[in-house]
C-alpha positions in Angstrom: -52.8 -97.7 -45.3 -49.1 -96.5 -46.2 -46.7 -95.4 -43.5 -47.5 -91.7 -44.3 -51.2 -92.4 -43.9 -50.7 -94.0 -40.6 -48.7 -91.0 -39.4 -51.4 -88.6 -40.6 -54.0 -90.6 -38.8 -51.9 -90.6 -35.7 -51.5 -86.9 -36.0 -55.2 -86.4 -36.3 -55.9 -88.5 -33.2 -53.2 -86.6 -31.2 -54.6 -83.2 -32.3 -58.2 -84.2 -31.1 -56.9 -85.5 -27.8 -54.9 -82.3 -27.3 -57.9 -80.2 -28.1 -60.0 -82.1 -25.7 -57.5 -81.5 -23.0 -57.5 -77.9 -23.8 -61.2 -77.5 -23.5 -61.2 -79.6 -20.3 -58.6 -77.3 -18.9 -61.0 -74.3 -19.1 -63.3 -76.3 -16.9 -60.5 -77.3 -14.7 -59.5 -73.7 -14.1 -62.9 -72.9 -12.7 -63.1 -76.2 -10.8 -59.9 -75.4 -8.9 -61.4 -74.3 -5.6 -63.6 -77.4 -5.4 -60.8 -79.8 -6.4 -58.3 -78.1 -4.0 -60.7 -78.5 -1.1 -61.4 -82.2 -2.1 -57.6 -83.1 -2.4 -56.8 -81.3 0.9 -59.0 -83.8 2.7 -56.4 -86.5 3.5 -54.2 -83.8 4.9 -56.8 -82.7 7.5 -56.4 -85.8 9.5 -52.8 -84.7 10.6 -53.6 -80.9 10.4 -53.6 -80.6 14.2 -50.0 -81.5 14.2 -49.1 -78.9 11.6 -47.6 -75.5 12.3 -49.7 -74.2 9.3 -53.0 -75.0 11.1 -54.3 -77.3 8.5 -53.3 -75.2 5.6 -50.5 -75.9 3.1 -47.6 -73.6 2.8 -45.8 -72.2 -0.2 -42.1 -71.2 -0.3 -42.1 -68.7 -3.2 -44.4 -66.1 -4.6 -45.1 -68.0 -7.8 -45.7 -71.4 -6.2 -49.4 -70.7 -5.7 -49.9 -70.0 -9.3 -48.0 -73.0 -10.3 -50.1 -75.2 -8.0 -53.3 -73.9 -9.6 -51.9 -74.6 -13.1 -50.9 -78.2 -12.1 -54.3 -78.9 -10.6 -55.9 -77.5 -13.7 -54.0 -79.8 -15.9 -54.8 -82.8 -13.7 -58.4 -82.0 -13.9 -58.2 -81.5 -17.7 -56.5 -84.9 -18.4 -59.0 -86.6 -16.1 -62.1 -84.9 -17.9 -60.5 -85.6 -21.3 -59.6 -89.2 -20.7 -62.7 -90.7 -22.3 -61.8 -88.8 -25.5 -58.1 -89.8 -25.3 -59.1 -93.4 -24.8 -61.6 -93.3 -27.6 -58.9 -91.8 -30.0 -56.5 -94.6 -29.0 -59.0 -97.2 -29.8 -60.0 -95.5 -33.1 -56.3 -95.5 -34.1 -55.8 -99.1 -33.3 -59.2 -100.5 -34.5 -58.5 -100.5 -38.3 -55.8 -103.1 -37.6 -58.2 -105.5 -35.9 -60.6 -108.0 -37.3 -64.3 -107.1 -37.4 -65.1 -109.4 -34.5 -62.4 -107.8 -32.4 -63.9 -104.2 -32.9 -66.9 -104.9 -30.9 -64.8 -104.7 -27.8 -64.4 -100.9 -28.4 -67.1 -99.7 -26.0 -66.5 -102.3 -23.3 -62.8 -101.4 -23.4 -63.3 -97.7 -23.0 -65.9 -98.0 -20.3 -63.9 -100.7 -18.4 -60.7 -98.6 -18.6 -62.3 -95.5 -17.3 -64.1 -97.2 -14.4 -61.1 -99.1 -13.4 -59.0 -96.0 -13.4 -61.6 -94.1 -11.3 -61.7 -97.0 -9.0 -57.9 -97.0 -8.6 -57.8 -93.3 -8.0 -60.5 -93.5 -5.4 -58.6 -96.2 -3.5 -55.5 -94.1 -3.5 -57.6 -91.1 -2.1 -59.1 -93.3 0.6 -55.7 -94.7 1.4 -53.7 -91.4 1.6 -54.9 -90.3 5.1 -53.7 -93.6 6.6 -50.4 -93.5 4.6 -49.8 -89.9 5.8 -50.5 -91.0 9.3 -47.9 -93.7 9.0 -45.3 -91.4 7.3 -45.8 -88.7 9.9 -45.5 -91.3 12.8 -42.4 -93.1 11.5 -40.4 -89.9 11.6 -40.9 -89.5 15.3 -42.6 -86.9 17.5 -39.8 -84.3 16.9 -40.9 -83.6 13.4 -43.5 -81.1 12.7 -45.6 -81.9 9.7 -45.9 -78.8 7.4 -46.2 -79.7 3.9 -45.7 -77.3 0.9 -48.6 -77.2 -1.6 -46.4 -78.3 -4.5 -45.0 -81.4 -2.8 -48.3 -82.5 -1.3 -50.3 -82.2 -4.5 -47.4 -83.9 -6.4 -47.6 -86.8 -4.0 -51.5 -87.1 -4.2 -51.5 -86.8 -8.0 -48.7 -89.5 -8.4 -50.6 -91.8 -5.9 -53.9 -91.5 -7.8 -52.1 -91.9 -11.2 -50.1 -95.0 -10.0 -53.1 -96.6 -8.5 -55.2 -95.8 -11.5 -52.8 -97.2 -14.1 -52.2 -100.4 -12.0 -56.0 -100.9 -11.9 -55.9 -101.5 -15.6 -54.2 -104.8 -14.9 -57.1 -107.0 -15.6 -57.7 -105.5 -19.0 -54.0 -106.1 -19.9 -54.3 -109.8 -18.8 -57.6 -110.4 -20.6 -56.2 -108.8 -23.9 -53.1 -111.0 -23.6 -55.3 -114.0 -23.5 -57.4 -112.9 -26.3 -54.3 -112.3 -28.4 -53.0 -115.7 -27.5 -49.9 -114.3 -26.1 -50.5 -116.0 -22.7 -52.8 -118.9 -21.9 -55.2 -119.3 -19.0 -53.3 -122.4 -18.0 -50.1 -120.4 -18.0 -51.5 -117.9 -15.7 -52.8 -120.6 -13.4 -49.4 -122.3 -13.4 -47.4 -119.2 -12.5 -50.0 -117.7 -10.1 -47.5 -117.8 -7.1 -44.8 -116.1 -9.1 -47.3 -113.5 -10.3 -48.3 -112.7 -6.8 -44.7 -112.1 -5.7 -44.1 -110.0 -8.9 -47.3 -107.9 -8.1 -46.0 -107.1 -4.6 -42.5 -106.1 -6.0 -43.9 -103.9 -8.7 -46.3 -102.2 -6.4 -43.6 -101.6 -3.9 -41.7 -99.7 -6.6 -44.7 -98.0 -8.2 -46.2 -96.4 -5.2 -44.6 -93.0 -4.5 -45.2 -93.0 -0.8 -43.4 -96.3 -0.2 -45.5 -97.0 2.8 -46.9 -100.4 3.8 -50.5 -99.4 3.8 -50.5 -98.3 0.2 -48.6 -101.5 -0.7 -51.3 -103.6 0.9 -54.1 -101.5 -0.5 -52.9 -101.8 -4.0 -51.5 -105.3 -4.0 -54.7 -107.1 -2.7 -57.0 -105.7 -5.6 -54.3 -106.7 -8.2 -54.2 -110.2 -6.9 -58.0 -110.3 -7.0 -57.9 -108.9 -10.6 -55.4 -111.6 -11.5 -57.8 -114.3 -10.3 -60.7 -112.6 -12.2 -58.7 -112.5 -15.3 -58.1 -116.3 -15.0 -61.9 -116.9 -14.5 -62.7 -114.8 -17.5 -60.2 -116.8 -19.5 -61.6 -120.1 -18.4 -65.2 -118.9 -19.4 -63.9 -117.8 -22.7 -62.1 -121.1 -23.4 -65.2 -123.0 -22.4 -67.3 -121.0 -24.9 -64.8 -121.5 -27.6 -64.8 -125.3 -27.1 -68.7 -125.3 -27.2 -68.7 -123.3 -30.4 -66.1 -125.6 -32.0 -68.1 -128.7 -31.0 -71.3 -127.1 -32.4 -69.6 -126.2 -35.6 
């Protein structure tokens, strides 16, 4: 396609993705009470030390409405994510060879599952992170979180974990594209582990050691899984070449 045709195709994919988010936002508006109750779960562990009695506080008349809009959009993006990933793939697929296009469905499914896993780990980790953050400040600080700041933290945590859990897909893709080799990944394994810890320390919004460990360990495991997948792939390629 020409450059203009590529731009028109990109516009079409973006419009479909935005429309999917818009439709999902309607569902997100009505799912707000349930999602609010779910996201408030990690806060309940330290609610006994809160002057708000386990409820979040707002500091302006408009903050409650703004919180509902934010949560609605979080839910909308989450529900529309399969459509968004599919549109990304459909835009990229024409530039790939036929044998590469068969990875479309596995790519979308793996990306969604890994993101959900990452967000779930963040949700599971957050109560422990909040305990650590409340304890490190000392007993003279009363924990009373505003709704905006609390939901911003939990959303960023789940987003950061979800994106980082896409790490094995990136490594496998780099090996398939011959940008890095399996031997190279094995050679620089120790350097990669240090880099993972450093990146996670910067990427986690809470900056607490519990979240650091909870995210670093899975990424190290994913690194090893990507190496194993690369070795299996190389072995199959050698067998195919020998048979040919």
